[in-house]
C-alpha positions as YAML, in Angstrom:
chain: A
units: angstrom
residues:
- id: 1
  name: UNK
  ca: [-7.16, -5.24, 9.38]
- id: 2
  name: UNK
  ca: [-6.92, -6.26, 5.72]
- id: 3
  name: UNK
  ca: [-6.87, -2.61, 4.60]
- id: 4
  name: UNK
  ca: [-3.60, -2.10, 6.46]
- id: 5
  name: UNK
  ca: [-1.90, -4.91, 4.59]
- id: 6
  name: UNK
  ca: [0.69, -4.53, 1.87]
- id: 7
  name: UNK
  ca: [-1.56, -6.13, -0.75]
- id: 8
  name: UNK
  ca: [-4.36, -3.64, -0.03]
- id: 9
  name: UNK
  ca: [-2.17, -0.53, -0.10]
- id: 10
  name: UNK
  ca: [0.16, -1.11, -3.04]
- id: 11
  name: UNK
  ca: [0.43, -2.32, -6.61]
- id: 12
  name: UNK
  ca: [3.89, -3.85, -6.44]
- id: 13
  name: UNK
  ca: [4.37, -3.67, -10.20]
- id: 14
  name: UNK
  ca: [5.36, -0.02, -9.69]
- id: 15
  name: UNK
  ca: [8.46, -0.46, -7.55]
- id: 16
  name: UNK
  ca: [11.85, -2.15, -7.65]
- id: 17
  name: UNK
  ca: [11.19, -3.02, -4.00]
- id: 18
  name: UNK
  ca: [8.56, -5.59, -4.98]
- id: 19
  name: UNK
  ca: [10.60, -8.60, -3.80]
- id: 20
  name: UNK
  ca: [11.11, -6.99, -0.38]
- id: 21
  name: UNK
  ca: [7.49, -5.95, 0.08]
- id: 22
  name: UNK
  ca: [6.03, -9.16, -1.29]
- id: 23
  name: UNK
  ca: [7.40, -10.99, 1.72]
- id: 24
  name: UNK
  ca: [5.50, -8.80, 4.20]
- id: 25
  name: UNK
  ca: [2.01, -8.91, 5.61]
- id: 26
  name: UNK
  ca: [2.14, -5.26, 6.70]
- id: 27
  name: UNK
  ca: [4.40, -2.87, 4.76]
- id: 28
  name: UNK
  ca: [6.20, -1.45, 7.79]
- id: 29
  name: UNK
  ca: [7.77, -4.88, 8.26]
- id: 30
  name: UNK
  ca: [10.05, -3.92, 5.33]
- id: 31
  name: UNK
  ca: [11.51, -0.82, 6.98]
- id: 32
  name: UNK
  ca: [14.32, -2.63, 8.76]
- id: 33
  name: UNK
  ca: [15.36, -4.35, 5.53]
- id: 34
  name: UNK
  ca: [15.53, -1.39, 3.14]
- id: 35
  name: UNK
  ca: [19.26, -0.74, 3.50]
- id: 36
  name: UNK
  ca: [20.36, -4.32, 2.88]
- id: 37
  name: UNK
  ca: [17.85, -4.73, 0.06]
- id: 38
  name: UNK
  ca: [19.23, -1.69, -1.78]
- id: 39
  name: UNK
  ca: [22.81, -2.92, -1.41]
- id: 40
  name: UNK
  ca: [21.83, -6.29, -2.89]
- id: 41
  name: UNK
  ca: [19.82, -4.64, -5.66]
- id: 42
  name: UNK
  ca: [22.76, -2.44, -6.65]
- id: 43
  name: UNK
  ca: [24.75, -5.56, -7.51]
- id: 44
  name: UNK
  ca: [22.11, -6.48, -10.13]
- id: 45
  name: UNK
  ca: [21.84, -3.09, -11.89]
- id: 46
  name: UNK
  ca: [22.79, -2.75, -15.54]
- id: 47
  name: UNK
  ca: [25.85, -0.48, -15.55]
- id: 48
  name: UNK
  ca: [24.90, 0.63, -19.06]
- id: 49
  name: UNK
  ca: [21.75, 2.20, -17.60]
- id: 50
  name: UNK
  ca: [23.01, 3.50, -14.25]
- id: 51
  name: UNK
  ca: [25.85, 5.83, -13.29]
- id: 52
  name: UNK
  ca: [27.77, 5.31, -10.08]
- id: 53
  name: UNK
  ca: [27.24, 8.65, -8.35]
- id: 54
  name: UNK
  ca: [29.07, 7.80, -5.13]
- id: 55
  name: UNK
  ca: [29.72, 4.88, -2.82]
- id: 56
  name: UNK
  ca: [26.67, 2.60, -3.11]
- id: 57
  name: UNK
  ca: [24.80, 5.37, -4.95]
- id: 58
  name: UNK
  ca: [23.51, 4.67, -8.46]
- id: 59
  name: UNK
  ca: [21.51, 7.09, -10.59]
- id: 60
  name: UNK
  ca: [19.72, 6.14, -13.79]
- id: 61
  name: UNK
  ca: [21.27, 7.89, -16.78]
- id: 62
  name: UNK
  ca: [17.92, 9.46, -17.70]
- id: 63
  name: UNK
  ca: [17.52, 10.99, -14.22]
- id: 64
  name: UNK
  ca: [18.65, 14.51, -13.37]
- id: 65
  name: UNK
  ca: [20.39, 15.53, -10.15]
- id: 66
  name: UNK
  ca: [21.02, 19.16, -9.24]
- id: 67
  name: UNK
  ca: [24.63, 20.00, -8.41]
- id: 68
  name: UNK
  ca: [23.56, 21.24, -4.98]
- id: 69
  name: UNK
  ca: [21.78, 17.99, -4.07]
- id: 70
  name: UNK
  ca: [23.35, 15.43, -1.73]
- id: 71
  name: UNK
  ca: [22.81, 11.68, -2.11]
- id: 72
  name: UNK
  ca: [24.25, 9.36, 0.53]
- id: 73
  name: UNK
  ca: [24.42, 5.62, 0.09]
- id: 74
  name: UNK
  ca: [23.00, 3.19, -0.23]
- id: 75
  name: UNK
  ca: [20.58, 4.75, -2.69]
- id: 76
  name: UNK
  ca: [19.11, 4.14, -6.12]
- id: 77
  name: UNK
  ca: [17.51, 6.91, -8.18]
- id: 78
  name: UNK
  ca: [15.24, 5.58, -10.91]
- id: 79
  name: UNK
  ca: [14.60, 6.33, -14.54]
- id: 80
  name: UNK
  ca: [13.40, 9.82, -15.39]
- id: 81
  name: UNK
  ca: [13.47, 11.03, -11.79]
- id: 82
  name: UNK
  ca: [14.38, 14.62, -10.92]
- id: 83
  name: UNK
  ca: [16.38, 15.41, -7.78]
- id: 84
  name: UNK
  ca: [16.17, 19.16, -7.36]
- id: 85
  name: UNK
  ca: [18.17, 21.95, -5.75]
- id: 86
  name: UNK
  ca: [19.43, 21.25, -2.21]
- id: 87
  name: UNK
  ca: [17.64, 17.91, -1.85]
- id: 88
  name: UNK
  ca: [19.19, 15.88, 0.99]
- id: 89
  name: UNK
  ca: [19.01, 12.11, 0.55]
- id: 90
  name: UNK
  ca: [20.62, 10.74, 3.69]
- id: 91
  name: UNK
  ca: [20.75, 7.11, 2.59]
- id: 92
  name: UNK
  ca: [18.76, 3.89, 2.43]
- id: 93
  name: UNK
  ca: [16.54, 5.47, -0.22]
- id: 94
  name: UNK
  ca: [15.02, 3.57, -3.12]
- id: 95
  name: UNK
  ca: [13.46, 6.15, -5.44]
- id: 96
  name: UNK
  ca: [11.41, 4.88, -8.37]
- id: 97
  name: UNK
  ca: [10.78, 6.03, -11.93]
- id: 98
  name: UNK
  ca: [9.60, 9.54, -12.82]
- id: 99
  name: UNK
  ca: [9.68, 10.81, -9.25]
- id: 100
  name: UNK
  ca: [10.36, 14.34, -8.01]
- id: 101
  name: UNK
  ca: [12.55, 14.88, -4.95]
- id: 102
  name: UNK
  ca: [12.29, 18.61, -4.53]
- id: 103
  name: UNK
  ca: [14.13, 21.57, -3.16]
- id: 104
  name: UNK
  ca: [15.21, 21.14, 0.46]
- id: 105
  name: UNK
  ca: [13.44, 17.77, 0.70]
- id: 106
  name: UNK
  ca: [15.05, 15.20, 2.99]
- id: 107
  name: UNK
  ca: [14.74, 11.43, 2.58]
- id: 108
  name: UNK
  ca: [15.94, 8.72, 4.96]
- id: 109
  name: UNK
  ca: [15.20, 4.98, 4.95]
- id: 110
  name: UNK
  ca: [12.40, 5.17, 2.43]
- id: 111
  name: UNK
  ca: [10.82, 3.50, -0.55]
- id: 112
  name: UNK
  ca: [9.26, 5.80, -3.13]
- id: 113
  name: UNK
  ca: [7.22, 3.94, -5.72]
- id: 114
  name: UNK
  ca: [7.16, 5.20, -9.31]
- id: 115
  name: UNK
  ca: [5.70, 8.67, -10.03]
- id: 116
  name: UNK
  ca: [5.89, 9.84, -6.41]
- id: 117
  name: UNK
  ca: [6.28, 13.56, -5.79]
- id: 118
  name: UNK
  ca: [7.85, 15.08, -2.69]
- id: 119
  name: UNK
  ca: [8.61, 18.39, -4.37]
- id: 120
  name: UNK
  ca: [8.92, 21.14, -1.75]
- id: 121
  name: UNK
  ca: [10.39, 21.21, 1.77]
- id: 122
  name: UNK
  ca: [9.31, 17.70, 2.73]
- id: 123
  name: UNK
  ca: [10.81, 15.37, 5.32]
- id: 124
  name: UNK
  ca: [10.14, 11.68, 4.63]
- id: 125
  name: UNK
  ca: [11.75, 9.20, 7.01]
- id: 126
  name: UNK
  ca: [11.17, 5.50, 7.70]
- id: 127
  name: UNK
  ca: [8.24, 5.56, 5.33]
- id: 128
  name: UNK
  ca: [6.86, 4.00, 2.15]
- id: 129
  name: UNK
  ca: [5.06, 6.14, -0.43]
- id: 130
  name: UNK
  ca: [2.90, 4.34, -2.98]
- id: 131
  name: UNK
  ca: [2.52, 4.81, -6.73]
- id: 132
  name: UNK
  ca: [1.52, 8.33, -7.76]
- id: 133
  name: UNK
  ca: [1.33, 9.57, -4.17]
- id: 134
  name: UNK
  ca: [2.08, 13.24, -3.58]
- id: 135
  name: UNK
  ca: [3.05, 15.29, -0.54]
- id: 136
  name: UNK
  ca: [2.19, 18.98, -0.68]
- id: 137
  name: UNK
  ca: [4.68, 21.68, 0.20]
- id: 138
  name: UNK
  ca: [5.95, 21.52, 3.77]
- id: 139
  name: UNK
  ca: [4.19, 18.26, 4.64]
- id: 140
  name: UNK
  ca: [6.29, 15.82, 6.65]
- id: 141
  name: UNK
  ca: [6.38, 12.40, 8.22]
- id: 142
  name: UNK
  ca: [7.14, 12.39, 11.93]
- id: 143
  name: UNK
  ca: [8.94, 9.12, 12.54]
- id: 144
  name: UNK
  ca: [9.73, 9.06, 16.29]
- id: 145
  name: UNK
  ca: [7.27, 9.48, 19.16]
- id: 146
  name: UNK
  ca: [7.99, 12.31, 21.57]
- id: 147
  name: UNK
  ca: [8.33, 9.84, 24.46]
- id: 148
  name: UNK
  ca: [10.59, 7.60, 22.33]
- id: 149
  name: UNK
  ca: [8.42, 4.52, 22.96]
- id: 150
  name: UNK
  ca: [7.71, 1.93, 20.27]
- id: 151
  name: UNK
  ca: [5.22, 2.90, 17.58]
- id: 152
  name: UNK
  ca: [1.77, 1.34, 17.38]
- id: 153
  name: UNK
  ca: [-0.70, 1.56, 14.51]
- id: 154
  name: UNK
  ca: [-4.13, 2.56, 15.78]
- id: 155
  name: UNK
  ca: [-6.93, 1.17, 13.64]
- id: 156
  name: UNK
  ca: [-9.86, -0.99, 14.78]
- id: 157
  name: UNK
  ca: [-7.37, -2.29, 17.30]
- id: 158
  name: UNK
  ca: [-3.82, -1.35, 18.19]
- id: 159
  name: UNK
  ca: [-1.08, -3.17, 16.30]
- id: 160
  name: UNK
  ca: [2.31, -3.29, 17.96]
- id: 161
  name: UNK
  ca: [5.04, -2.74, 15.34]
- id: 162
  name: UNK
  ca: [8.09, -3.20, 17.54]
- id: 163
  name: UNK
  ca: [9.63, -0.19, 15.78]
- id: 164
  name: UNK
  ca: [11.00, 2.94, 17.39]
- id: 165
  name: UNK
  ca: [11.18, 4.69, 14.03]
- id: 166
  name: UNK
  ca: [8.15, 4.50, 11.74]
- id: 167
  name: UNK
  ca: [6.81, 7.45, 9.80]
- id: 168
  name: UNK
  ca: [3.93, 6.80, 7.39]
- id: 169
  name: UNK
  ca: [2.67, 4.28, 4.88]
- id: 170
  name: UNK
  ca: [0.92, 6.05, 2.00]
- id: 171
  name: UNK
  ca: [-1.12, 3.87, -0.33]
- id: 172
  name: UNK
  ca: [-1.18, 4.36, -4.09]
- id: 173
  name: UNK
  ca: [-2.62, 7.67, -5.24]
- id: 174
  name: UNK
  ca: [-2.64, 9.40, -1.84]
- id: 175
  name: UNK
  ca: [-2.62, 13.21, -1.78]
- id: 176
  name: UNK
  ca: [-1.28, 14.99, 1.31]
- id: 177
  name: UNK
  ca: [-2.16, 18.66, 1.69]
- id: 178
  name: UNK
  ca: [0.41, 21.37, 2.29]
- id: 179
  name: UNK
  ca: [1.77, 21.80, 5.79]
- id: 180
  name: UNK
  ca: [0.41, 18.51, 7.13]
- id: 181
  name: UNK
  ca: [2.11, 16.32, 9.72]
- id: 182
  name: UNK
  ca: [1.77, 12.55, 9.50]
- id: 183
  name: UNK
  ca: [2.42, 11.31, 13.02]
- id: 184
  name: UNK
  ca: [4.37, 8.11, 13.78]
- id: 185
  name: UNK
  ca: [2.49, 5.00, 12.69]
- id: 186
  name: UNK
  ca: [0.18, 6.70, 10.21]
- id: 187
  name: UNK
  ca: [-1.28, 4.48, 7.46]
- id: 188
  name: UNK
  ca: [-3.35, 6.06, 4.68]
- id: 189
  name: UNK
  ca: [-5.35, 3.91, 2.27]
- id: 190
  name: UNK
  ca: [-5.35, 4.17, -1.51]
- id: 191
  name: UNK
  ca: [-6.68, 7.26, -3.30]
- id: 192
  name: UNK
  ca: [-7.28, 9.24, -0.12]
- id: 193
  name: UNK
  ca: [-6.89, 13.02, 0.17]
- id: 194
  name: UNK
  ca: [-5.73, 14.78, 3.32]
- id: 195
  name: UNK
  ca: [-6.66, 18.44, 3.82]
- id: 196
  name: UNK
  ca: [-3.85, 20.99, 4.21]
- id: 197
  name: UNK
  ca: [-2.56, 21.73, 7.73]
- id: 198
  name: UNK
  ca: [-3.79, 18.38, 9.05]
- id: 199
  name: UNK
  ca: [-2.29, 16.41, 11.92]
- id: 200
  name: UNK
  ca: [-2.94, 12.79, 11.03]
- id: 201
  name: UNK
  ca: [-2.58, 9.81, 13.32]
- id: 202
  name: UNK
  ca: [-3.52, 6.14, 12.95]
- id: 203
  name: UNK
  ca: [-5.35, 4.65, 9.98]
- id: 204
  name: UNK
  ca: [-7.30, 6.58, 7.33]
- id: 205
  name: UNK
  ca: [-9.41, 4.37, 5.01]
- id: 206
  name: UNK
  ca: [-8.96, 4.26, 1.25]
- id: 207
  name: UNK
  ca: [-11.05, 6.49, -1.05]
- id: 208
  name: UNK
  ca: [-11.59, 9.03, 1.73]
- id: 209
  name: UNK
  ca: [-11.18, 12.74, 2.39]
- id: 210
  name: UNK
  ca: [-9.52, 13.48, 5.72]
- id: 211
  name: UNK
  ca: [-10.73, 16.89, 6.89]
- id: 212
  name: UNK
  ca: [-9.73, 16.82, 10.56]
- id: 213
  name: UNK
  ca: [-9.62, 14.41, 13.49]
- id: 214
  name: UNK
  ca: [-12.98, 12.66, 13.68]
- id: 215
  name: UNK
  ca: [-14.18, 14.03, 10.33]
- id: 216
  name: UNK
  ca: [-13.43, 11.73, 7.43]
- id: 217
  name: UNK
  ca: [-15.71, 11.71, 4.38]
- id: 218
  name: UNK
  ca: [-16.06, 8.92, 1.86]
- id: 219
  name: UNK
  ca: [-15.27, 9.93, -1.73]
- id: 220
  name: UNK
  ca: [-18.16, 9.76, -4.14]
...
């Protein structure tokens, strides 16, 4: 189970959420605390570096936000990040440095590490995306099971999370192909690629290529 743990998935030097995540064994344990953490973090921000964009919404002065984008609080948009046309940030979003939140992309209760790209028609909810991870056009996280029961993570054994809403944990350097669906409770290890049009469920090991259910190749 060590590959599911926060320390195995993420380099915490690439996120302002490090204090929140450092206190977890598994990263999804942080999901319920994102909102309060952001509110507390806002109180510490240097007002010479951040602009108050709305109630409990702060945007770094080097970031760009399209006029058509919506950002609901609490939210922090980091240095050099680009929030593009018609992006919809519903709240409880901590977006790191040099990220791209693209056209018609929706974020809700998320942590995006530095250099994350969700650039085209993505939905990311109740999820954590590691450093330099990227979601291809139209790929989404599904964060609620169809039967509305609590989410489990299926790896070598089932881990009960106690969460009704849990999208995906993407390790550092993960690449998600266009049009893919990451089902509730998906955890993808570092530097793994997921083929386009995939439906992913459970745990995918680091340094892998996910081709389809039951066909995962090790990177060489």
